[in-house]
C-alpha positions in Angstrom: -2.1 9.1 -9.1 0.1 12.1 -8.5 0.5 15.0 -10.9 4.2 14.0 -11.2 3.2 10.5 -12.4 0.9 12.0 -15.0 3.7 14.2 -16.2 5.9 11.1 -16.5 3.2 9.5 -18.7 3.1 12.5 -21.0 6.8 12.8 -21.2 7.3 9.2 -22.2 4.3 9.3 -24.6 5.8 12.3 -26.5 9.3 10.6 -26.4 8.1 7.4 -28.1 4.7 7.7 -29.8 3.5 9.3 -33.0 -0.3 9.9 -32.9 -2.6 9.6 -35.9 -4.0 12.7 -37.7 -2.0 14.8 -35.3 0.5 17.6 -35.9 2.8 16.5 -33.1 4.1 20.0 -32.6 0.6 20.9 -31.3 1.3 18.6 -28.4 3.8 21.1 -27.0 0.8 23.3 -26.1 -1.9 20.6 -25.8 -0.4 17.2 -24.9 -2.4 14.0 -25.4 -4.9 13.3 -22.6 -3.9 10.2 -20.6 -6.9 7.8 -20.2 -6.6 5.0 -17.6 -10.0 3.4 -17.6 -13.5 3.6 -19.2 -17.0 2.8 -18.3 -20.2 3.3 -20.2 -19.7 6.5 -22.3 -17.1 8.0 -20.0 -13.3 8.0 -20.3 -11.4 8.6 -17.1 -8.0 10.2 -16.5 -5.6 9.2 -13.8 -6.5 12.3 -11.8 -10.2 11.3 -11.7 -11.4 13.7 -14.3 -13.6 12.2 -17.0 -14.7 13.1 -20.5 -17.9 12.1 -22.3 -17.0 9.9 -25.3 -19.2 11.9 -27.7 -17.4 10.6 -30.8 -17.7 6.9 -29.8 -13.9 6.6 -29.8 -13.7 7.3 -33.5 -17.1 6.1 -34.4 -16.8 2.5 -33.2 -18.1 2.2 -29.7 -21.7 0.9 -29.7 -22.8 -0.5 -26.3 -20.5 1.6 -24.1 -17.1 0.8 -22.7 -16.6 -2.2 -20.4 -19.8 -4.0 -21.2 -20.0 -7.1 -19.0 -21.2 -9.5 -21.8 -18.4 -8.3 -24.1 -15.8 -8.8 -21.3 -17.0 -12.3 -20.6 -16.9 -13.2 -24.3 -13.3 -12.3 -24.6 -12.3 -14.2 -21.4 -14.3 -17.3 -22.4 -12.9 -17.4 -26.0 -9.3 -16.9 -24.8 -9.6 -20.1 -22.8 -10.6 -22.1 -25.9 -8.8 -20.7 -29.0 -6.8 -17.5 -29.4 -5.8 -17.7 -33.1 -5.5 -20.0 -36.0 -4.9 -19.0 -39.6 -8.1 -19.0 -41.7 -6.4 -20.4 -44.9 -7.2 -24.1 -44.8 -8.7 -24.0 -41.3 -12.0 -22.8 -39.8 -13.7 -22.5 -36.4 -17.1 -22.0 -34.8 -16.8 -18.3 -33.9 -16.3 -17.4 -37.6 -19.1 -19.6 -38.8 -21.6 -18.2 -36.2 -20.7 -14.6 -37.0 -21.1 -15.1 -40.7 -24.5 -16.8 -40.2 -25.7 -13.8 -38.1 -24.3 -11.2 -40.6 -25.9 -12.9 -43.6 -29.2 -13.2 -41.8 -29.4 -9.5 -41.1 -27.8 -8.2 -44.3 -29.7 -6.9 -47.3 -31.2 -9.5 -49.6 -28.7 -11.2 -51.9 -25.6 -11.0 -49.8 -24.5 -14.5 -48.9 -20.7 -14.7 -48.5 -18.4 -13.1 -45.9 -14.7 -12.4 -46.4 -12.9 -11.2 -43.2 -10.1 -8.7 -42.9 -8.9 -6.5 -40.1 -10.2 -3.0 -40.4 -12.4 -0.6 -42.5 -9.7 0.2 -45.1 -9.0 -3.4 -45.8 -12.7 -4.3 -46.0 -13.0 -1.7 -48.8 -9.8 -2.9 -50.4 -11.3 -6.4 -50.6 -14.4 -5.2 -52.3 -12.5 -3.1 -54.8 -10.2 -6.1 -55.7 -13.1 -8.6 -55.8 -15.0 -6.3 -58.2 -12.0 -5.7 -60.4 -11.1 -9.4 -60.6 -14.7 -10.5 -61.1 -14.8 -8.7 -64.4 -11.5 -10.2 -65.4 -12.8 -13.7 -64.5 -15.9 -13.0 -66.6 -13.9 -11.8 -69.6 -14.6 -8.1 -69.3 -11.1 -6.8 -69.7 -11.9 -3.1 -70.0 -13.8 -2.8 -66.6 -10.9 -1.5 -64.5 -12.1 1.8 -63.1 -14.3 3.0 -60.2 -16.8 5.8 -59.7 -16.8 7.6 -56.3 -18.2 10.8 -54.8 -15.9 13.8 -54.5 -16.5 14.2 -50.8 -16.2 10.5 -50.1 -13.8 8.8 -47.7 -13.1 5.1 -47.7 -9.8 4.6 -45.8 -6.1 5.5 -45.7 -4.5 2.9 -47.9 -3.4 3.9 -51.4 -6.2 1.9 -52.9 -8.9 3.4 -50.7 -7.6 6.9 -50.9 -7.7 6.5 -54.7 -11.5 6.3 -54.6 -11.9 9.0 -51.9 -12.2 12.8 -52.3 -9.0 14.8 -52.6 -8.6 17.0 -49.6 -6.1 18.0 -46.9 -6.0 14.4 -45.6 -4.6 12.9 -48.7 -3.6 15.5 -51.4 0.1 15.0 -50.7 -0.3 11.4 -51.9 -2.2 12.2 -55.0 0.5 11.2 -57.4 0.3 7.6 -56.0 -3.4 7.1 -56.7 -4.8 5.1 -59.5 -7.4 6.9 -61.7 -11.0 7.0 -60.5 -13.9 9.0 -61.7 -15.3 11.4 -59.1 -18.8 12.9 -59.4 -20.5 15.6 -57.4 -21.7 14.6 -53.9 -25.5 15.0 -53.0 -24.5 17.7 -50.5 -27.9 19.3 -49.9 -26.6 22.3 -47.9 -24.1 23.1 -50.7 -26.1 21.7 -53.6 -23.8 21.3 -56.6 -26.7 22.5 -58.8 -27.5 25.5 -56.6 -31.0 24.1 -55.9 -33.1 24.5 -52.8 -33.9 21.2 -51.0 -37.7 21.8 -51.2 -37.5 22.1 -55.0 -35.0 19.2 -55.5 -35.9 16.0 -57.4 -32.6 14.4 -56.7 -31.3 16.2 -59.8 -27.7 15.7 -58.7 -28.0 12.1 -59.7 -27.5 13.4 -63.2 -23.7 13.6 -62.5 -23.6 9.9 -61.8 -25.7 9.0 -64.8 -23.5 11.1 -67.1 -20.4 9.4 -65.9 -21.9 5.9 -66.4 -23.4 6.7 -69.8 -20.0 7.9 -71.0 -17.7 5.3 -69.5 -19.8 2.3 -68.2 -17.8 -0.2 -70.4 -14.7 0.8 -68.4 -16.4 0.9 -65.0 -16.1 -2.0 -62.5 -18.1 -0.5 -59.7 -19.6 2.5 -58.0 -18.5 3.0 -54.4 -20.4 5.2 -51.9 -21.1 5.7 -48.2 -24.9 5.1 -47.9 -26.9 8.1 -46.6 -24.3 9.2 -44.1 -20.8 10.3 -45.3 -18.4 10.5 -42.4 -15.0 12.1 -42.9 -16.2 14.2 -45.8 -18.1 16.4 -43.3 -20.9 14.3 -41.8 -22.9 14.8 -44.9 -26.4 13.3 -44.7 -28.1 12.9 -48.1 -31.6 11.6 -49.2 -32.2 7.9 -49.4 -33.7 8.5 -52.8 -30.3 9.4 -54.1 -28.9 6.0 -53.0 -31.8 4.2 -54.6 -31.2 6.1 -57.8 -27.5 5.0 -57.7 -28.6 1.3 -57.3 -30.9 1.7 -60.3 -28.1 3.2 -62.4 -25.7 0.5 -61.4 -28.1 -2.2 -62.6 -28.9 -0.3 -65.8 -25.2 0.1 -66.8 -24.0 -3.3 -65.5 -21.6 -2.1 -62.8 -21.2 -3.3 -59.2 -22.5 -1.2 -56.3 -20.1 -1.2 -53.3 -21.5 0.3 -50.1 -19.0 1.4 -47.5 -20.8 1.0 -44.2 -17.7 1.0 -42.1 -19.0 4.0 -40.1 -22.7 3.8 -40.7 -23.6 0.2 -40.0 -24.8 -1.4 -36.7 -27.5 1.0 -35.7 -25.7 4.3 -36.1 -28.4 5.7 -38.4 -31.3 3.9 -36.7 -31.0 0.9 -38.9 -28.6 -2.0 -38.7 -27.3 -1.0 -42.1 -27.7 2.5 -43.4 -28.7 1.2 -46.9 -32.0 -0.1 -45.3 -33.2 3.5 -45.4 -33.3 3.2 -49.2 -34.1 -0.5 -49.4 -31.0 -1.1 -51.5 -29.4 -4.5 -52.1 -25.8 -3.9 -53.2 -23.1 -6.2 -54.6 -20.8 -5.5 -51.7 -21.1 -4.1 -48.2 -17.9 -3.2 -46.3 -18.1 -3.2 -42.4 -15.8 -2.7 -39.5 -15.8 -0.2 -36.5 -19.1 -1.0 -34.8 -18.8 -4.7 -35.8 -17.0 -5.4 -32.5 -18.4 -2.4 -30.6 -14.9 -0.9 -30.6 -13.3 -3.6 -28.6 -10.8 -4.9 -31.2 -10.2 -4.4 -34.9 -12.2 -6.6 -37.3 -13.3 -6.0 -40.9 -15.6 -7.9 -43.2 -16.8 -7.7 -46.8 -20.2 -9.2 -47.7 -20.9 -10.1 -51.3 -23.2 -12.3 -53.4 -23.0 -15.9 -54.6 -22.8 -14.6 -58.2 -19.5 -12.9 -57.4 -18.3 -15.8 -55.3 -18.9 -18.3 -58.1 -16.9 -16.3 -60.6 -13.8 -17.2 -58.6 -14.8 -20.8 -58.1 -12.9 -22.9 -60.6 -10.0 -25.3 -61.1 -6.8 -23.8 -59.6 -4.9 -23.7 -62.9 -7.6 -21.3 -64.3 -6.0 -18.7 -61.9 -9.3 -17.3 -60.7 -8.4 -17.6 -57.0 -8.8 -14.5 -54.9 -5.2 -14.1 -53.7 -5.9 -11.8 -50.7 -5.7 -12.4 -47.0 -4.5 -11.1 -43.6 -2.7 -12.7 -40.8 -5.6 -12.1 -38.4 -8.4 -12.9 -40.9 -11.4 -14.2 -38.9 -9.5 -14.3 -35.6 -11.6 -16.4 -33.2 -11.6 -13.8 -30.3 -12.6 -11.0 -32.7 -15.4 -13.1 -34.2 -16.7 -14.1 -30.7 -16.7 -10.5 -29.7 -18.6 -9.5 -32.8 -21.2 -12.2 -32.3 -21.8 -11.1 -28.7 -22.1 -7.5 -30.0 -24.9 -8.5 -32.3 -26.6 -10.5 -29.6 -26.6 -7.4 -27.3 -28.6 -5.5 -30.0 -31.4 -8.0 -29.7 -31.3 -8.5 -26.0 -31.1 -4.8 -25.0 -33.3 -3.5 -27.9 -30.6 -1.1 -28.8 -32.3 0.3 -31.9 -35.2 1.5 -29.8 -32.8 3.6 -27.8 -31.4 5.0 -31.0 -34.8 6.3 -32.0 -35.2 8.1 -28.6 -31.7 9.7 -29.1 -32.6 10.7 -32.6 -35.8 12.4 -31.5 -34.0 14.3 -28.8 -31.2 15.4 -31.1 -33.7 16.6 -33.7 -35.4 18.9 -31.1 -32.0 20.0 -29.8 -31.0 21.1 -33.4 -33.7 23.8 -33.2 -31.9 25.3 -30.2 -28.6 25.8 -32.1 -29.5 26.4 -35.7 -30.1 30.1 -35.2 -26.6 30.8 -33.9 -25.2 33.3 -36.4 -22.2 31.1 -37.1 -24.2 27.9 -37.7 -25.0 27.3 -41.4 -26.6 23.9 -41.3 -27.6 21.3 -38.7 -27.9 17.7 -39.8 -29.2 14.6 -37.8 -29.7 10.9 -38.4 -29.7 8.3 -35.6 -27.1 9.2 -32.9 -25.3 11.6 -35.2 -25.7 15.4 -35.1 -23.5 17.6 -37.3 -23.2 21.4 -37.1 -21.6 23.2 -40.0 -19.8 26.4 -38.9 -19.8 29.3 -41.4 -18.6 32.9 -41.4 -21.9 33.9 -43.1 -25.3 32.4 -43.3 -25.9 34.4 -46.4 -22.9 33.3 -48.5 -22.2 30.1 -46.7 -18.6 31.2 -46.7 -16.4 29.0 -44.5 -13.4 29.8 -42.2 -10.0 29.1 -43.8 -8.0 26.0 -42.8 -5.4 28.2 -41.1 -8.0 29.6 -38.7 -8.4 26.0 -37.4 -12.0 26.3 -36.3 -12.2 22.6 -35.5 -9.2 22.7 -33.3 -10.5 25.7 -31.3 -13.8 23.8 -30.8 -11.9 20.7 -29.7 -10.1 22.6 -27.0 -13.2 24.3 -25.8 -15.0 20.9 -25.7 -12.3 19.4 -23.5 -12.7 22.2 -21.0 -16.4 21.3 -20.8 -15.7 17.5 -20.5 -16.5 16.6 -24.1 -14.3 14.8 -26.6 -15.2 16.6 -29.8 -13.1 16.1 -33.0 -14.6 18.4 -35.6 -13.9 17.7 -39.3 -12.8 21.0 -40.7 -15.6 23.4 -40.1 -18.1 20.7 -39.0 -18.5 20.0 -35.3 -20.5 16.9 -34.5 -21.7 14.3 -32.0 -21.4 10.6 -32.9 -22.8 9.1 -29.7 -22.6 5.5 -28.5 -25.9 3.8 -29.0 -26.1 3.0 -25.3 -26.2 6.7 -24.3 -29.2 7.4 -22.0 -31.5 10.3 -22.5 -30.3 11.8 -19.3 -26.7 11.6 -20.6 -27.8 13.1 -24.0 -29.3 16.0 -22.1 -26.0 16.7 -20.3 -23.9 16.3 -23.5 -26.1 18.5 -25.6 -26.1 21.2 -22.9 -22.3 21.1 -22.8 -22.1 21.0 -26.6 -24.3 24.1 -26.8 -22.2 25.8 -24.1 -19.1 25.0 -26.1 -20.5 26.4 -29.3 -21.7 29.5 -27.5 -18.2 30.1 -26.1 -16.7 29.6 -29.6 -19.2 32.1 -31.0 -18.2 34.7 -28.4 -14.5 34.2 -29.4 -14.9 34.8 -33.1 -15.7 37.8 -35.3 -18.0 37.4 -38.4 -17.3 39.6 -41.3 -20.7 39.5 -42.8 -24.1 40.3 -41.3 -26.2 37.1 -40.8 -29.6 36.9 -42.3 
């Protein structure tokens, strides 16, 4: 493909398209990168150049691009049934997928409600919890507790239970009221404690909120162990276990948003397995179809399901649905995705990646601009600071993440830092040889960034 053809692609893209989470004026200097094909963990441009997909195409790719079994599954299902509405109808792909999900899910989860992405999976859980208490006669239970660094989606409902930051503060006046408590952010402990002396004391914020308002609380919603868009925060499983204990003590639901963390990303099929927690709801998407097509699901208990089960005139029906709920092609892809985990022993490879990333973290944690390095499964997060002493961060207008993104592209890596946090979110199929190459290029990118900045304070 000629350079002129590539320029035509870019010109037409900028003429017609509006990209997500993008200040489009930036595209004057750094236009979108045209991708024409993908294989494994590589994304290829029309001119033959490739990039390592180190963020799993926004945290969803699991088994690599163009997996033969996934491709066959789509083709085979398209020949049989492309779509049928799921209200009043059913089909084998949805039944088989539900059976597999329930079999691998934490104890107690026995019903699956399908939607079409992560935000809607969370919306379903919020609405189900809210209506459950209405169905059961608890009229006051209408509010939710969330973590102040949490992220649960971009709809008005999911933003209402997320943290307030640059992503969503402009919409703040549209949000319904939710209680936000301090996040178990070990590097920036809300209580100023050292990790070695901590007894999960930050759980006190959650307990205080529940003690004061549990009669008004429908549910607690958290991302288990790994918090994504809030800055790749990894917190102790003991905190999650403590939240479950408090939810049971104060009679509120526990909603776990596993949209980003499920399906092996942390070394377990579900991140909540690290804490042996059994929630009332689990919300999943992203890795559910290995990034092929959008599908969301909300898993819940028979107890909650039965609270909606009544004569129609009692008006307990869950009036919620999506056009593509349980689309047969999507369900077939998801089922195939789960079968690949078993057949290729994917979780064993995750453990190998995790061990390598843990060793690699030792190589970069002493950079004078690196405040903290966090790792779980195939995720490695590096928090960039102006000072190791004060943990002072660079200001938003300095656009540290954008600078690292541009440097990464020059080194063949697709990095999309979150504010001052640069990270790897590798596909689970990444080989150790590929991990070695990626980490070497990542270190090179960070070193180049370090050479380009000035630090105002002397590092310790």
